[in-house]
N, C-alpha and C positions, 0 to 999 in steps of 0.2 A: 420720240414718245419713252416716258418711264417701261420697264418689261420687270420688275424683281425682287425682291430677297427680303429675308422673315425678321421679324421683330417682334418686341410686344405688342399686341390688342389690347383694348378697354377691359375688355373679355378675357382675356387669356393670361392666361397665371404662369409669367414666367419656370420654364424646370424645361424639364424634361420626358419625352414620349414612354410608356411603358416599353416599346419595342428596343428602346436607346439601351435599357440594360436588362443582361440576362446572368444569374450569378448559381453560380456550380458549386452543391456541397455536400459533406458525407447522407444528409438526409437526402438531396432531389439526384443526387449521380453517387454514381463505382467512385469518387473521389474518395484519398488512403483517410485523408486528414481534412481539418479547415486551415491549419496554417503553412502559406505558402512561401518560402522563402526564396522562392527564387523563378522565373520562367524564363525558355527559352525558346526559339521554332527554324526548325529544319526545315532542308531545303523542299518540302512536300509538301510544307502547311501546317506540319500536324505541332502542335503545341508540346511543347514537356515540362509541367511542375513536379521543383523538390520540394517535399512537404514535409513537416513530423512522423508519416506515414509510411514513406517511401517513396518511388515516383509513377507519377502518371503521366501516358500519353496519352492522348485526346485528338481526334481524327477530323473531330466535326459531330462526329456518330456519337461513337466509341468513346469510353476510359479503358484500356490498360494500364494494372497496377504494378509495376516490378516492386518487391519489400524483400527482405531477407527471406521469407519460404517459398519465392519462385527462381529468385535469381542470386548471385553473388555477389550484392550488395553488403556491405560488412555491417551495414548499419542502416534500421530505417529515419535515421533521423538525417534529412540531407539538407544540407545547406547552400550546394551552388549546383550549376547544370549550364553544358552549351554546347550547342549544336556544331559539327565543324560538318558541313555538307550534310546529309542523312546519318552518322556516327556523334552517339550522344555520351557527352563526357562527364560524370556526377561524381559531385563531392560528397563525403558524408562524415559522419564523427570519427569513423575507423580506420577511414581508405577513401582510396581513391579509384572509377573502373570505369574501365570504358564499354561503349556497346555500339555493335554498328549493328543492331537488329539481327543478326546470326549466334557472335558470337560476345563473350563475356571474356574481358581480359579487366585482369588485379593489378594494381600500381603501388608496390611499399610510403605509399605518402597520407598522414593522416588528418584530419580537422582539413580540407579543402575546404575556405569560404571562399573560393575567387579566383575566376580565369579569365583568358585572352590571348588568341590565338594569333600570331600572325601568318599576314598574306604568303608566306617559307617555306609555312609550316610547324614552325615551333610554338611551343605551347609555354604558356607563366601559368604556375598554379599558386596560390596566397594561401597560406596556411591562418588557424588559431596557435597563437606563442612553438608553431610550427617553421617559421623562415620562410623562404619563395625559394623556386625549385624554376628547371627553364631543363625542359625534356624537347629533345630536337627528333625524333623518331628510333634514337640506338642509346644517347646516352642522356644522361640524367646531371645536373650541374646543381648543387645547391648554393644559394648566397645567404648569406645570417651574419649579427652585427660583428666580425672576426674577422669575412674576408669580402666586404664588402661597405658601401655610404649608411648601413641598414643601423638603426638607431635602435628597430625593437625588433621580436617576433610575429607579428602579429602582422598582415597585410589585405588590410579590409576589402579593396579592391582593387582590379590593376585595369588601365587601356591605355591603346597602341595608336600615335594621334600616324599622320601621313608621310613621315619622316622617318616611319618604326623605331620612336623614341618609345620609350617605354615608363609607363607615368602609375604610381604605386601609393596608393592614400594607407598611411597610416598615424596612428597617434601619437605620432610625434614630428606631426608636418609630411606636405608631398614632396617624392622621391622621382625625379629622371635619372634613366638612363638609359644609353645611347649607343650600347651595347663596346663604352671602354671609359666611358665617366659617366660618376655618379654628381647628384645636384641637389639636396635637399633646399629645397623651400617652407622655410617659418614664421612665423613669427618676429624671430630676428634680426632675418633681413629680409625680408620683402614683408606685401599688405596682408599675408591672411590676416583673416582672423582671429583666428584660434589654432592652435595645433593642430587634436585628432577631426583627421579626415575619412567620414568612413564611406564614403559614395566617390566612382570620379568616372563621368564623360565626357566625353571630347564631343562636338560639334563640330555640322562643316567643314567651320571658319576656323578649324583647332584649337578654338577657346574651349576649356578643361571651367567646366562646370562641378563644382563639390559640394556635396551637404555635409555641411559645421557640421554635425552631433546636434546639441543644442543652441547654435547661432546659427539658424537657416539655412541660407545657400551664398554659395560663393562664385561670380565667374570670371577665373584666371588668362590672361592675353599674352605669359608669358612674362607678364610686366606685371600689373599692378592687379586689383583683384575689384569686382565689382559686385559689393555685398548685398544682398537682399534677406529681411527679414519680417517682423509683424511691423514694425515701427516707422517702413518706408517701402513699404510694396504690400501686394493684396495676398499675399504668404499665407496661410491661415493659420501655420503654429511654427516655432523655428526646431521644433524637435525633429529632425533629417534625416533616418538613414539609411532611406534606401536612394538607389543611386539614380541617378533622374534619368529619363526614356527622351527620345523624342520623335517625334511622326516626321512623316513624309514631306510637311510643310514649313518645316522649323519649329513646329511649335514644341515648345520644352513644357514635360510631365513632371510631378514634383508628387513623391508620396509622402504623406508625415504622421508622426506617432498619433494627433490626437485631433488631428483638425480634417482630416481627409488628404483630397486630392488637386490639385491647383495649375490648371494650366497657363502658361506664361509664353504668348506671343510677342515679346519684348518690347508691348507696347501694354496690351493687356491685359487682367489678372482673373481669370476664372473660373471659383472655387464649385468643388462635388465633396457633398457631404451626406451622410445618411438623412440630416432635414431636407435638405433639397433637390437631392436627385433616387436614382439606384441602386446605390454603393452599401454594401450588407455591416460595413464598419467603416470606421474613421485611423484604424490605424494599417500606415501601407506599410508592408515590405518590397514589393516587386511589384513594376511596367514593363509589357511591351509591347513593341503595334507591330500585326502583324501585314501582308499584302493590304487587306482590305480596308485599311487601316483603325481596323478594329484593335483597343487597347486591353489587351487585357494582364487586371490589377489581382495583383495578390496580397490576403489579409493575414493579419494573425489574429485569427479564430476565427475568422466570418467564411471562407475559403474561398470561391476565385470567383472576381466579379468581368464580366466583358463591353466594353462601351465604347457606342458604336453611335455619333447624334446621327440620326435619321435613319439609325437602323443597322443591329447589329445582322450583321453576316456572318455562316458558318457552312464552311466549305469542306462535303469528304474528298476524298481521294480522290474522284471523279472533278474536283473544283464542280461539280455542283450546288448551284445555290440550295440551302435548307435555313429556310429562313421563321425565327422569330424580324421579321424585318417590317423595317414603314414601311408604306407605295409609294412615299415620296423621297426623296433623296437629291440633296442640295450640294455642291459641293467646285468651286472652294468651300471654306467656312474658318476664318475669316474670305473675304475674297478683297480686291479691288477693282478689277476692271471688266473680269467677264463672269459669269455665274451658270455652269453645268444643272441642268434638272431631267432627274429621270425617274418614269413613272411607272408603276407596275397597271394600271387607269387608267382611263381617259379620264382627262380635267374637263369638269363643265363650266369652271371659274375658276379664280385668281382675283385673291383681296390682296393690297400692300400696307404695312401699315405701322408711325414713323414709333418713336418711344414712346410719342404722350398719348398714341390708341391713335390722331389722325389721320384716316383712309388716306392715301397720296397715290392708288393705284385699283380701278378694277375692271377684271376682263368676265364678260357673261357670253354661255353655250352661244343664244339669239344676237348677238354684238359683236364681238371679237374672238366670238368662238376659233376662227382661223388662225389667229395669233396661238391660242393655245392647242395643238395637235393631239393625236390620238397617241396611245404609246409606242406604236411603231415608229411614230412621225419626230415622239419629241424624246427617244434613246437618243442623248449623242448633244441635244439642242446645249444652244450658247447661247446664254440674255446676256445684253451690252448691261452690266448697272454703273454705270464708271460716271453717271452727271446725278446719287446719287450723294446725298452728303455723308463721312463717317458716325459710325453708329449702329443700333441695331435694331434691324427690321422682324418687321410677324407676318411671313405670308401665310395664308388663309388659307387655301384649298378647298373646292365643291363644298364649303360655305363652312367649314367643321377642325382640317385635318390644320392648324397650327404649326409654324419650322420656324425656328429664329435663324438670322444672318450675322455676322458683324458685317458691316462694309469698313475697310480702311481705307 
């Protein structure tokens, strides 16, 4: 018997519920500025954002702002931020600072725009026109064009693979450092489509996903590049200068300059923009995924958006669920063989429609109600969807709440 998954119903417009999106900006919160350059999430689940107005910490309820008036941050223009457990490192135009929740420490290194931390605690900082620095907790080592294979002094992004190789995104290509040897990858000696690399992120298969300025994105497997742009994919814009983020399902989330946000699962593309979602602006600067699969999306001038299909879940320090949240949560999405359902109310009916709007399953309270348990029973419920053909489906709960799911 067929039992579940969302799609596009004839009378249901494909889109996202209001609860799927929450937007924070200077008009409705204590955010210090609407330009959100980078986002990090600490070990306690607090969301930290670097903005043009300083740094803000959001604990699920309140914003706490740190700037030049109440901390030693040397400039309110902060470009980079990274959590090391619950210690926060902040890169600003005029310097680098560390905050452990009580104490602030200032380090004499300016205009930090990128960071990455090794498992052993070594930290790498890239600057704008200030080169590359490694900090081992005691000593600082500077790398530049005179003592390394760096071809320029700006490091746009840094990532570290599982072999502890350091990868650097520069305007002259992609640079790898294994601790002894340097290797440059560019258009003359590799399949990189463009020398300027603005962002780098490494997936679980150790593939390097590169933001290629105005050339789209490239996946580099250490041998060859696969390029995705508007001519051969669902990427909405070739202007990509944000780092690519991965969620817990391995989906790639890509922020563009004029086309909004794109999700890529290696087969399908989904576009999110101001015209079809709750995204407040199409210029995306930063993306981060938290433990609840919320996507925290920083925009240029339109604040901070939070997206979770099935309902945004915000957590306070006690991990209690504070909700702008959907009553029905279905996951994983996309799904292949099994679908989990969580509901905050009793389900009295369920209808499933395919992409054409054809109803393929109905359950009513006075018929198959036993197959649709109450909230207490449905928590953790798993439904077999392996008999469904790949595609988009719409699940309609209690005659009105429509949720879409992609079956692969």
